A tleap script that builds the chain and sets N, CA, C and O, in Angstrom:
source leaprc.protein.ff14SB
mol = sequence {
  NGLN VAL GLN LEU VAL GLU SER GLY GLY GLY
  LEU VAL ARG PRO GLY GLY SER LEU ARG LEU
  SER CYS ALA ALA SER GLY SER LEU SER SER
  ILE ASN ALA MET GLY TRP SER ARG GLN ALA
  PRO GLY LYS GLU ARG GLU LEU VAL ALA SER
  ILE ARG SER ASP GLY THR PRO ASN TYR ALA
  ASP SER VAL LYS GLY ARG PHE THR ILE SER
  ARG ASP ASN ALA LYS ASN THR VAL TYR LEU
  GLN MET ASN SER LEU LYS PRO GLU ASP THR
  ALA VAL TYR TYR CYS ASN LEU ARG GLN GLY
  TYR SER VAL TYR ILE ASN TYR TRP GLY GLN
  GLY THR GLN VAL THR VAL SER CSER
}
set mol.1.N position { 0.804 -1.188 0.022 }
set mol.1.CA position { -0.015 -0.045 0.057 }
set mol.1.C position { 0.890 1.318 0.020 }
set mol.1.O position { 1.997 1.375 0.555 }
set mol.2.N position { 0.332 2.322 -0.620 }
set mol.2.CA position { 1.050 3.569 -0.665 }
set mol.2.C position { 0.071 4.692 -0.119 }
set mol.2.O position { -1.133 4.666 -0.372 }
set mol.3.N position { 0.653 5.651 0.625 }
set mol.3.CA position { -0.108 6.689 1.126 }
set mol.3.C position { 0.541 7.966 0.642 }
set mol.3.O position { 1.754 8.143 0.760 }
set mol.4.N position { -0.305 8.892 0.074 }
set mol.4.CA position { 0.153 10.263 -0.346 }
set mol.4.C position { -0.464 11.333 0.365 }
set mol.4.O position { -1.687 11.434 0.459 }
set mol.5.N position { 0.388 12.175 0.894 }
set mol.5.CA position { -0.056 13.319 1.725 }
set mol.5.C position { 0.257 14.611 1.045 }
set mol.5.O position { 1.448 14.887 0.899 }
set mol.6.N position { -0.675 15.461 0.599 }
set mol.6.CA position { -0.475 16.723 -0.141 }
set mol.6.C position { -0.419 17.823 0.901 }
set mol.6.O position { -0.962 17.718 2.001 }
set mol.7.N position { 0.273 18.892 0.494 }
set mol.7.CA position { 0.201 20.126 1.299 }
set mol.7.C position { 0.523 21.239 0.308 }
set mol.7.O position { 0.973 20.999 -0.813 }
set mol.8.N position { 0.280 22.449 0.756 }
set mol.8.CA position { 0.727 23.702 0.003 }
set mol.8.C position { -0.374 24.495 -0.621 }
set mol.8.O position { -0.148 25.608 -1.095 }
set mol.9.N position { -1.600 23.930 -0.634 }
set mol.9.CA position { -2.728 24.654 -1.304 }
set mol.9.C position { -3.076 25.911 -0.573 }
set mol.9.O position { -2.487 26.191 0.471 }
set mol.10.N position { -4.030 26.699 -1.085 }
set mol.10.CA position { -4.486 27.915 -0.416 }
set mol.10.C position { -5.026 28.855 -1.385 }
set mol.10.O position { -5.285 28.517 -2.540 }
set mol.11.N position { -5.217 30.160 -0.883 }
set mol.11.CA position { -5.796 31.278 -1.625 }
set mol.11.C position { -4.557 32.164 -2.187 }
set mol.11.O position { -3.634 32.491 -1.440 }
set mol.12.N position { -4.600 32.491 -3.414 }
set mol.12.CA position { -3.618 33.413 -3.930 }
set mol.12.C position { -4.218 34.224 -4.992 }
set mol.12.O position { -5.159 33.834 -5.684 }
set mol.13.N position { -3.607 35.441 -5.106 }
set mol.13.CA position { -4.117 36.390 -6.111 }
set mol.13.C position { -3.677 36.026 -7.477 }
set mol.13.O position { -2.635 35.392 -7.639 }
set mol.14.N position { -4.415 36.393 -8.457 }
set mol.14.CA position { -3.976 36.198 -9.969 }
set mol.14.C position { -2.467 36.722 -10.093 }
set mol.14.O position { -2.090 37.769 -9.567 }
set mol.15.N position { -1.717 35.947 -10.784 }
set mol.15.CA position { -0.290 36.418 -10.961 }
set mol.15.C position { 0.613 35.825 -9.908 }
set mol.15.O position { 1.832 35.809 -10.078 }
set mol.16.N position { 0.004 35.302 -8.750 }
set mol.16.CA position { 0.788 34.835 -7.684 }
set mol.16.C position { 1.393 33.441 -7.897 }
set mol.16.O position { 1.330 32.872 -8.987 }
set mol.17.N position { 1.964 32.930 -6.845 }
set mol.17.CA position { 2.717 31.568 -6.861 }
set mol.17.C position { 2.305 30.700 -5.747 }
set mol.17.O position { 2.012 31.227 -4.673 }
set mol.18.N position { 2.252 29.445 -5.890 }
set mol.18.CA position { 2.133 28.534 -4.811 }
set mol.18.C position { 2.944 27.287 -5.154 }
set mol.18.O position { 3.132 26.947 -6.321 }
set mol.19.N position { 3.451 26.569 -4.029 }
set mol.19.CA position { 4.093 25.328 -4.307 }
set mol.19.C position { 3.430 24.270 -3.550 }
set mol.19.O position { 3.254 24.364 -2.335 }
set mol.20.N position { 3.025 23.173 -4.307 }
set mol.20.CA position { 2.387 22.011 -3.677 }
set mol.20.C position { 3.432 20.968 -3.520 }
set mol.20.O position { 4.359 20.819 -4.316 }
set mol.21.N position { 3.221 20.191 -2.359 }
set mol.21.CA position { 4.083 19.094 -2.063 }
set mol.21.C position { 3.257 17.888 -1.876 }
set mol.21.O position { 2.138 17.933 -1.367 }
set mol.22.N position { 3.850 16.754 -2.316 }
set mol.22.CA position { 3.233 15.444 -2.070 }
set mol.22.C position { 4.249 14.537 -1.535 }
set mol.22.O position { 5.255 14.309 -2.207 }
set mol.23.N position { 4.069 13.965 -0.316 }
set mol.23.CA position { 4.976 13.042 0.309 }
set mol.23.C position { 4.373 11.662 0.236 }
set mol.23.O position { 3.235 11.463 0.659 }
set mol.24.N position { 5.137 10.672 -0.309 }
set mol.24.CA position { 4.739 9.296 -0.441 }
set mol.24.C position { 5.298 8.404 0.663 }
set mol.24.O position { 6.444 8.537 1.092 }
set mol.25.N position { 4.442 7.498 1.097 }
set mol.25.CA position { 5.025 6.564 2.140 }
set mol.25.C position { 4.433 5.200 1.950 }
set mol.25.O position { 3.459 5.078 1.208 }
set mol.26.N position { 4.957 4.156 2.573 }
set mol.26.CA position { 4.549 2.820 2.450 }
set mol.26.C position { 5.509 2.064 1.550 }
set mol.26.O position { 6.717 2.301 1.526 }
set mol.27.N position { 4.847 1.051 0.739 }
set mol.27.CA position { 5.548 0.165 -0.140 }
set mol.27.C position { 5.996 0.923 -1.407 }
set mol.27.O position { 5.136 1.040 -2.279 }
set mol.28.N position { 7.114 1.412 -1.621 }
set mol.28.CA position { 7.398 2.291 -2.711 }
set mol.28.C position { 8.339 1.752 -3.719 }
set mol.28.O position { 9.200 2.448 -4.257 }
set mol.29.N position { 8.157 0.528 -3.953 }
set mol.29.CA position { 9.000 -0.202 -4.991 }
set mol.29.C position { 8.304 0.015 -6.360 }
set mol.29.O position { 7.085 0.165 -6.441 }
set mol.30.N position { 9.104 0.024 -7.394 }
set mol.30.CA position { 8.599 0.134 -8.874 }
set mol.30.C position { 7.658 1.237 -9.178 }
set mol.30.O position { 6.611 1.098 -9.811 }
set mol.31.N position { 8.138 2.421 -8.644 }
set mol.31.CA position { 7.347 3.675 -8.890 }
set mol.31.C position { 7.614 4.030 -10.335 }
set mol.31.O position { 8.768 4.184 -10.735 }
set mol.32.N position { 6.552 4.164 -11.130 }
set mol.32.CA position { 6.663 4.333 -12.600 }
set mol.32.C position { 6.646 5.927 -12.731 }
set mol.32.O position { 7.510 6.464 -13.425 }
set mol.33.N position { 5.759 6.627 -12.132 }
set mol.33.CA position { 5.716 8.081 -12.263 }
set mol.33.C position { 4.838 8.658 -11.171 }
set mol.33.O position { 4.010 7.960 -10.586 }
set mol.34.N position { 5.029 9.943 -10.904 }
set mol.34.CA position { 4.277 10.664 -10.019 }
set mol.34.C position { 3.741 11.911 -10.637 }
set mol.34.O position { 4.348 12.426 -11.576 }
set mol.35.N position { 2.642 12.426 -10.168 }
set mol.35.CA position { 2.134 13.615 -10.892 }
set mol.35.C position { 0.980 14.324 -10.129 }
set mol.35.O position { 0.593 13.984 -9.011 }
set mol.36.N position { 0.458 15.385 -10.890 }
set mol.36.CA position { -0.588 16.137 -10.221 }
set mol.36.C position { -1.720 16.197 -11.287 }
set mol.36.O position { -1.479 16.434 -12.470 }
set mol.37.N position { -2.928 15.976 -10.817 }
set mol.37.CA position { -4.045 16.254 -11.582 }
set mol.37.C position { -4.991 17.281 -10.769 }
set mol.37.O position { -4.832 17.444 -9.559 }
set mol.38.N position { -5.963 17.949 -11.487 }
set mol.38.CA position { -6.795 18.809 -10.775 }
set mol.38.C position { -8.255 18.709 -11.333 }
set mol.38.O position { -8.506 18.332 -12.477 }
set mol.39.N position { -9.186 19.083 -10.416 }
set mol.39.CA position { -10.640 19.015 -10.752 }
set mol.39.C position { -11.339 20.222 -10.278 }
set mol.39.O position { -11.441 20.448 -9.072 }
set mol.40.N position { -11.819 20.999 -11.168 }
set mol.40.CA position { -12.557 22.085 -10.883 }
set mol.40.C position { -14.062 21.792 -10.852 }
set mol.40.O position { -14.525 20.898 -11.560 }
set mol.41.N position { -14.785 22.488 -10.090 }
set mol.41.CA position { -16.266 22.227 -9.952 }
set mol.41.C position { -16.957 22.042 -11.275 }
set mol.41.O position { -16.765 22.903 -12.134 }
set mol.42.N position { -17.754 20.999 -11.543 }
set mol.42.CA position { -18.417 20.683 -12.627 }
set mol.42.C position { -17.538 20.306 -13.904 }
set mol.42.O position { -17.960 20.362 -15.059 }
set mol.43.N position { -16.397 19.960 -13.570 }
set mol.43.CA position { -15.400 19.571 -14.695 }
set mol.43.C position { -14.777 18.255 -14.371 }
set mol.43.O position { -14.728 17.840 -13.213 }
set mol.44.N position { -14.311 17.613 -15.370 }
set mol.44.CA position { -13.644 16.330 -15.257 }
set mol.44.C position { -12.214 16.616 -14.639 }
set mol.44.O position { -11.653 17.708 -14.730 }
set mol.45.N position { -11.687 15.495 -13.995 }
set mol.45.CA position { -10.306 15.602 -13.527 }
set mol.45.C position { -9.333 15.590 -14.701 }
set mol.45.O position { -9.438 14.720 -15.565 }
set mol.46.N position { -8.434 16.486 -14.755 }
set mol.46.CA position { -7.392 16.557 -15.811 }
set mol.46.C position { -6.006 16.515 -15.128 }
set mol.46.O position { -5.733 16.975 -14.019 }
set mol.47.N position { -5.111 15.828 -16.060 }
set mol.47.CA position { -3.667 15.778 -15.657 }
set mol.47.C position { -3.057 17.141 -15.884 }
set mol.47.O position { -3.282 17.781 -16.910 }
set mol.48.N position { -2.276 17.575 -14.904 }
set mol.48.CA position { -1.610 18.907 -14.946 }
set mol.48.C position { -0.212 18.680 -15.238 }
set mol.48.O position { 0.329 19.359 -16.111 }
set mol.49.N position { 0.471 17.742 -14.560 }
set mol.49.CA position { 1.889 17.493 -14.861 }
set mol.49.C position { 2.233 16.108 -14.346 }
set mol.49.O position { 1.520 15.641 -13.458 }
set mol.50.N position { 3.236 15.417 -14.808 }
set mol.50.CA position { 3.707 14.218 -14.321 }
set mol.50.C position { 5.275 14.147 -14.544 }
set mol.50.O position { 5.818 14.837 -15.407 }
set mol.51.N position { 5.936 13.328 -13.770 }
set mol.51.CA position { 7.310 13.195 -13.902 }
set mol.51.C position { 7.624 11.663 -13.740 }
set mol.51.O position { 7.214 11.013 -12.778 }
set mol.52.N position { 8.332 11.177 -14.686 }
set mol.52.CA position { 8.605 9.739 -14.781 }
set mol.52.C position { 9.741 9.435 -13.793 }
set mol.52.O position { 10.315 10.381 -13.254 }
set mol.53.N position { 10.107 8.134 -13.516 }
set mol.53.CA position { 11.045 7.643 -12.646 }
set mol.53.C position { 12.439 8.123 -13.203 }
set mol.53.O position { 13.372 8.253 -12.411 }
set mol.54.N position { 12.596 8.378 -14.481 }
set mol.54.CA position { 13.938 8.847 -15.016 }
set mol.54.C position { 13.996 10.409 -15.059 }
set mol.54.O position { 14.920 10.994 -15.625 }
set mol.55.N position { 12.941 11.073 -14.419 }
set mol.55.CA position { 13.022 12.468 -14.347 }
set mol.55.C position { 12.339 13.213 -15.513 }
set mol.55.O position { 12.294 14.443 -15.486 }
set mol.56.N position { 11.843 12.562 -16.465 }
set mol.56.CA position { 11.211 13.192 -17.608 }
set mol.56.C position { 9.907 13.771 -17.245 }
set mol.56.O position { 9.028 13.044 -16.783 }
set mol.57.N position { 9.709 15.150 -17.439 }
set mol.57.CA position { 8.430 15.740 -17.048 }
set mol.57.C position { 7.441 15.835 -18.230 }
set mol.57.O position { 7.819 15.718 -19.396 }
set mol.58.N position { 6.219 16.043 -17.895 }
set mol.58.CA position { 5.194 16.090 -18.864 }
set mol.58.C position { 4.183 17.142 -18.315 }
set mol.58.O position { 3.857 17.145 -17.128 }
set mol.59.N position { 3.689 18.057 -19.247 }
set mol.59.CA position { 2.796 19.030 -18.742 }
set mol.59.C position { 1.565 19.217 -19.654 }
set mol.59.O position { 1.649 19.056 -20.872 }
set mol.60.N position { 0.487 19.541 -19.068 }
set mol.60.CA position { -0.680 19.865 -19.873 }
set mol.60.C position { -0.358 21.273 -20.494 }
set mol.60.O position { 0.354 22.114 -19.946 }
set mol.61.N position { -0.996 21.419 -21.746 }
set mol.61.CA position { -0.635 22.673 -22.508 }
set mol.61.C position { -1.057 23.980 -21.793 }
set mol.61.O position { -0.499 25.056 -22.006 }
set mol.62.N position { -2.051 23.814 -20.956 }
set mol.62.CA position { -2.564 25.004 -20.245 }
set mol.62.C position { -1.717 25.371 -19.165 }
set mol.62.O position { -2.003 26.404 -18.560 }
set mol.63.N position { -0.626 24.645 -18.781 }
set mol.63.CA position { 0.261 25.146 -17.712 }
set mol.63.C position { 1.710 25.219 -18.054 }
set mol.63.O position { 2.563 25.596 -17.250 }
set mol.64.N position { 1.969 24.825 -19.347 }
set mol.64.CA position { 3.341 24.926 -19.853 }
set mol.64.C position { 3.957 26.366 -19.708 }
set mol.64.O position { 3.394 27.400 -20.066 }
set mol.65.N position { 5.106 26.283 -19.170 }
set mol.65.CA position { 5.783 27.663 -19.002 }
set mol.65.C position { 5.427 28.381 -17.730 }
set mol.65.O position { 6.020 29.398 -17.372 }
set mol.66.N position { 4.450 27.831 -17.058 }
set mol.66.CA position { 4.066 28.405 -15.711 }
set mol.66.C position { 4.243 27.489 -14.513 }
set mol.66.O position { 4.524 27.930 -13.398 }
set mol.67.N position { 4.068 26.191 -14.781 }
set mol.67.CA position { 4.220 25.260 -13.676 }
set mol.67.C position { 5.404 24.447 -13.855 }
set mol.67.O position { 5.753 24.201 -15.009 }
set mol.68.N position { 6.109 23.968 -12.828 }
set mol.68.CA position { 7.276 23.095 -12.850 }
set mol.68.C position { 7.091 21.959 -11.837 }
set mol.68.O position { 6.816 22.177 -10.657 }
set mol.69.N position { 7.260 20.715 -12.366 }
set mol.69.CA position { 7.154 19.565 -11.563 }
set mol.69.C position { 8.514 19.064 -11.277 }
set mol.69.O position { 9.340 18.997 -12.187 }
set mol.70.N position { 8.821 18.678 -9.968 }
set mol.70.CA position { 10.096 18.093 -9.648 }
set mol.70.C position { 9.930 17.076 -8.556 }
set mol.70.O position { 8.891 17.050 -7.895 }
set mol.71.N position { 10.968 16.193 -8.331 }
set mol.71.CA position { 10.837 15.244 -7.371 }
set mol.71.C position { 12.128 15.145 -6.552 }
set mol.71.O position { 13.222 15.409 -7.050 }
set mol.72.N position { 11.979 14.784 -5.366 }
set mol.72.CA position { 13.117 14.459 -4.483 }
set mol.72.C position { 13.016 13.012 -4.155 }
set mol.72.O position { 12.241 12.630 -3.278 }
set mol.73.N position { 13.814 12.145 -4.864 }
set mol.73.CA position { 13.708 10.780 -4.583 }
set mol.73.C position { 14.108 10.374 -3.102 }
set mol.73.O position { 13.581 9.419 -2.531 }
set mol.74.N position { 15.025 11.128 -2.563 }
set mol.74.CA position { 15.450 10.671 -1.206 }
set mol.74.C position { 14.359 10.833 -0.242 }
set mol.74.O position { 14.221 10.105 0.741 }
set mol.75.N position { 13.568 11.832 -0.558 }
set mol.75.CA position { 12.345 12.100 0.383 }
set mol.75.C position { 11.106 11.585 -0.234 }
set mol.75.O position { 10.045 11.855 0.329 }
set mol.76.N position { 11.098 10.912 -1.265 }
set mol.76.CA position { 9.931 10.303 -1.790 }
set mol.76.C position { 8.797 11.470 -1.940 }
set mol.76.O position { 7.649 11.282 -1.539 }
set mol.77.N position { 9.170 12.559 -2.484 }
set mol.77.CA position { 8.267 13.661 -2.435 }
set mol.77.C position { 8.290 14.254 -3.879 }
set mol.77.O position { 9.344 14.299 -4.513 }
set mol.78.N position { 7.107 14.709 -4.386 }
set mol.78.CA position { 7.028 15.427 -5.607 }
set mol.78.C position { 6.507 16.780 -5.391 }
set mol.78.O position { 5.673 16.954 -4.502 }
set mol.79.N position { 6.924 17.776 -6.131 }
set mol.79.CA position { 6.640 19.132 -5.935 }
set mol.79.C position { 5.958 19.720 -7.255 }
set mol.79.O position { 6.278 19.339 -8.382 }
set mol.80.N position { 5.020 20.653 -7.007 }
set mol.80.CA position { 4.536 21.449 -8.176 }
set mol.80.C position { 4.639 22.832 -7.880 }
set mol.80.O position { 3.920 23.332 -7.015 }
set mol.81.N position { 5.489 23.512 -8.533 }
set mol.81.CA position { 5.758 24.901 -8.379 }
set mol.81.C position { 4.806 25.662 -9.433 }
set mol.81.O position { 4.987 25.530 -10.643 }
set mol.82.N position { 3.905 26.368 -8.964 }
set mol.82.CA position { 2.988 27.130 -9.812 }
set mol.82.C position { 3.114 28.604 -9.839 }
set mol.82.O position { 2.885 29.277 -8.834 }
set mol.83.N position { 3.479 29.130 -10.990 }
set mol.83.CA position { 3.706 30.527 -11.095 }
set mol.83.C position { 2.688 31.209 -12.048 }
set mol.83.O position { 2.053 30.504 -12.832 }
set mol.84.N position { 2.522 32.444 -12.014 }
set mol.84.CA position { 1.664 33.250 -12.897 }
set mol.84.C position { 0.284 32.502 -12.808 }
set mol.84.O position { -0.243 32.091 -13.843 }
set mol.85.N position { -0.256 32.337 -11.683 }
set mol.85.CA position { -1.497 31.680 -11.567 }
set mol.85.C position { -2.675 32.463 -12.035 }
set mol.85.O position { -2.753 33.677 -11.841 }
set mol.86.N position { -3.624 31.750 -12.673 }
set mol.86.CA position { -4.782 32.417 -13.168 }
set mol.86.C position { -5.966 31.884 -12.399 }
set mol.86.O position { -5.888 30.852 -11.733 }
set mol.87.N position { -7.180 32.682 -12.515 }
set mol.87.CA position { -8.365 32.189 -11.903 }
set mol.87.C position { -8.728 30.791 -12.319 }
set mol.87.O position { -9.150 29.965 -11.510 }
set mol.88.N position { -8.549 30.535 -13.645 }
set mol.88.CA position { -8.910 29.229 -14.252 }
set mol.88.C position { -7.998 28.054 -13.676 }
set mol.88.O position { -8.223 26.881 -13.974 }
set mol.89.N position { -7.047 28.401 -12.908 }
set mol.89.CA position { -6.204 27.328 -12.285 }
set mol.89.C position { -6.994 26.786 -10.956 }
set mol.89.O position { -6.705 25.707 -10.439 }
set mol.90.N position { -7.974 27.608 -10.482 }
set mol.90.CA position { -8.698 27.135 -9.317 }
set mol.90.C position { -9.298 25.791 -9.431 }
set mol.90.O position { -10.097 25.526 -10.329 }
set mol.91.N position { -8.922 24.927 -8.528 }
set mol.91.CA position { -9.288 23.490 -8.511 }
set mol.91.C position { -8.855 22.852 -7.257 }
set mol.91.O position { -8.117 23.412 -6.446 }
set mol.92.N position { -9.346 21.631 -7.116 }
set mol.92.CA position { -8.698 20.751 -6.163 }
set mol.92.C position { -7.559 19.950 -6.836 }
set mol.92.O position { -7.770 19.324 -7.875 }
set mol.93.N position { -6.405 19.976 -6.261 }
set mol.93.CA position { -5.176 19.349 -6.868 }
set mol.93.C position { -5.014 18.148 -6.163 }
set mol.93.O position { -5.078 18.116 -4.934 }
set mol.94.N position { -4.765 16.952 -6.998 }
set mol.94.CA position { -4.638 15.619 -6.444 }
set mol.94.C position { -3.279 15.152 -6.807 }
set mol.94.O position { -2.866 15.304 -7.957 }
set mol.95.N position { -2.555 14.583 -5.873 }
set mol.95.CA position { -1.318 13.930 -6.165 }
set mol.95.C position { -1.613 12.538 -6.607 }
set mol.95.O position { -2.538 11.905 -6.098 }
set mol.96.N position { -0.873 12.058 -7.513 }
set mol.96.CA position { -1.073 10.628 -8.092 }
set mol.96.C position { 0.322 10.006 -8.152 }
set mol.96.O position { 1.314 10.657 -8.482 }
set mol.97.N position { 0.350 8.674 -7.806 }
set mol.97.CA position { 1.576 7.785 -7.967 }
set mol.97.C position { 1.182 6.578 -8.696 }
set mol.97.O position { 0.267 5.869 -8.277 }
set mol.98.N position { 1.883 6.289 -9.854 }
set mol.98.CA position { 1.635 4.979 -10.519 }
set mol.98.C position { 2.761 4.120 -10.179 }
set mol.98.O position { 3.942 4.440 -10.312 }
set mol.99.N position { 2.270 2.867 -9.674 }
set mol.99.CA position { 3.248 1.881 -9.293 }
set mol.99.C position { 3.112 0.663 -10.338 }
set mol.99.O position { 2.018 0.194 -10.654 }
set mol.100.N position { 4.247 0.240 -10.798 }
set mol.100.CA position { 4.316 -0.850 -11.888 }
set mol.100.C position { 4.404 -0.308 -13.152 }
set mol.100.O position { 4.344 0.913 -13.299 }
set mol.101.N position { 4.556 -1.152 -14.195 }
set mol.101.CA position { 4.827 -0.784 -15.613 }
set mol.101.C position { 3.801 -1.488 -16.456 }
set mol.101.O position { 2.770 -0.867 -16.715 }
set mol.102.N position { 3.957 -2.703 -16.914 }
set mol.102.CA position { 2.886 -3.290 -17.669 }
set mol.102.C position { 1.668 -3.537 -17.005 }
set mol.102.O position { 0.587 -3.434 -17.585 }
set mol.103.N position { 1.792 -3.879 -15.735 }
set mol.103.CA position { 0.608 -3.897 -14.841 }
set mol.103.C position { 0.808 -2.963 -13.750 }
set mol.103.O position { 1.800 -3.115 -13.036 }
set mol.104.N position { -0.075 -1.933 -13.508 }
set mol.104.CA position { 0.235 -0.890 -12.607 }
set mol.104.C position { -0.967 -0.630 -11.726 }
set mol.104.O position { -2.094 -1.032 -12.015 }
set mol.105.N position { -0.685 0.039 -10.673 }
set mol.105.CA position { -1.824 0.591 -9.849 }
set mol.105.C position { -1.599 2.036 -9.638 }
set mol.105.O position { -0.449 2.465 -9.543 }
set mol.106.N position { -2.689 2.858 -9.555 }
set mol.106.CA position { -2.643 4.265 -9.299 }
set mol.106.C position { -3.120 4.407 -8.004 }
set mol.106.O position { -4.078 3.764 -7.574 }
set mol.107.N position { -2.418 5.318 -7.291 }
set mol.107.CA position { -2.800 5.724 -5.927 }
set mol.107.C position { -2.993 7.254 -6.017 }
set mol.107.O position { -2.319 7.931 -6.793 }
set mol.108.N position { -3.958 7.794 -5.180 }
set mol.108.CA position { -4.332 9.099 -5.148 }
set mol.108.C position { -4.207 9.677 -3.747 }
set mol.108.O position { -4.347 8.935 -2.774 }
set mol.109.N position { -3.932 11.066 -3.597 }
set mol.109.CA position { -3.988 11.708 -2.341 }
set mol.109.C position { -5.313 12.260 -2.145 }
set mol.109.O position { -6.196 12.121 -2.991 }
set mol.110.N position { -5.483 12.900 -1.026 }
set mol.110.CA position { -6.814 13.339 -0.690 }
set mol.110.C position { -7.206 14.678 -1.299 }
set mol.110.O position { -8.363 15.084 -1.191 }
set mol.111.N position { -6.286 15.360 -1.924 }
set mol.111.CA position { -6.581 16.564 -2.557 }
set mol.111.C position { -6.314 17.777 -1.757 }
set mol.111.O position { -6.518 17.804 -0.543 }
set mol.112.N position { -5.840 18.823 -2.458 }
set mol.112.CA position { -5.626 20.169 -1.682 }
set mol.112.C position { -6.212 21.252 -2.584 }
set mol.112.O position { -6.010 21.280 -3.798 }
set mol.113.N position { -6.960 22.156 -1.910 }
set mol.113.CA position { -7.647 23.200 -2.654 }
set mol.113.C position { -6.718 24.287 -3.104 }
set mol.113.O position { -5.968 24.774 -2.258 }
set mol.114.N position { -6.681 24.713 -4.306 }
set mol.114.CA position { -6.079 25.965 -4.731 }
set mol.114.C position { -7.058 26.960 -5.290 }
set mol.114.O position { -7.719 26.659 -6.284 }
set mol.115.N position { -7.178 28.059 -4.741 }
set mol.115.CA position { -8.077 29.100 -5.243 }
set mol.115.C position { -7.370 30.349 -5.650 }
set mol.115.O position { -6.659 30.959 -4.851 }
set mol.116.N position { -7.565 30.758 -6.950 }
set mol.116.CA position { -6.942 31.982 -7.508 }
set mol.116.C position { -8.001 32.973 -7.639 }
set mol.116.O position { -8.923 32.778 -8.431 }
set mol.117.N position { -7.933 34.083 -6.877 }
set mol.117.CA position { -8.977 35.043 -6.852 }
set mol.117.C position { -8.452 36.390 -6.273 }
set mol.117.O position { -7.582 36.382 -5.402 }
set mol.118.N position { -8.945 37.465 -6.724 }
set mol.118.CA position { -8.490 38.739 -6.282 }
set mol.118.C position { -9.460 39.200 -5.175 }
set mol.118.O position { -9.290 40.284 -4.617 }
savepdb mol mol.pdb
quit
């Protein structure tokens, strides 16, 4: 089993920055990738960014150039640095960990609210 604990959400003004953290614990073998998804009210959950075990990042077009995903393997933690935030970035952000490769399991955190408003 894997547990994911997110932190760092909150209220920020447009143009501001936040950094989300997600700490993983438990049985952490064969981690394929970690990432962040978000879900706004009335919308489907969408992938924001992910980072593979080899460090290769991937971003949604809507956040490219503004968000940066990184990971600290020693701490089993993944970060999402969010800059130039926009009101449309408002959502619950969920950390995700994919364990395994040809056969895999997805784990999710409990979510952290990010609100961008003046």
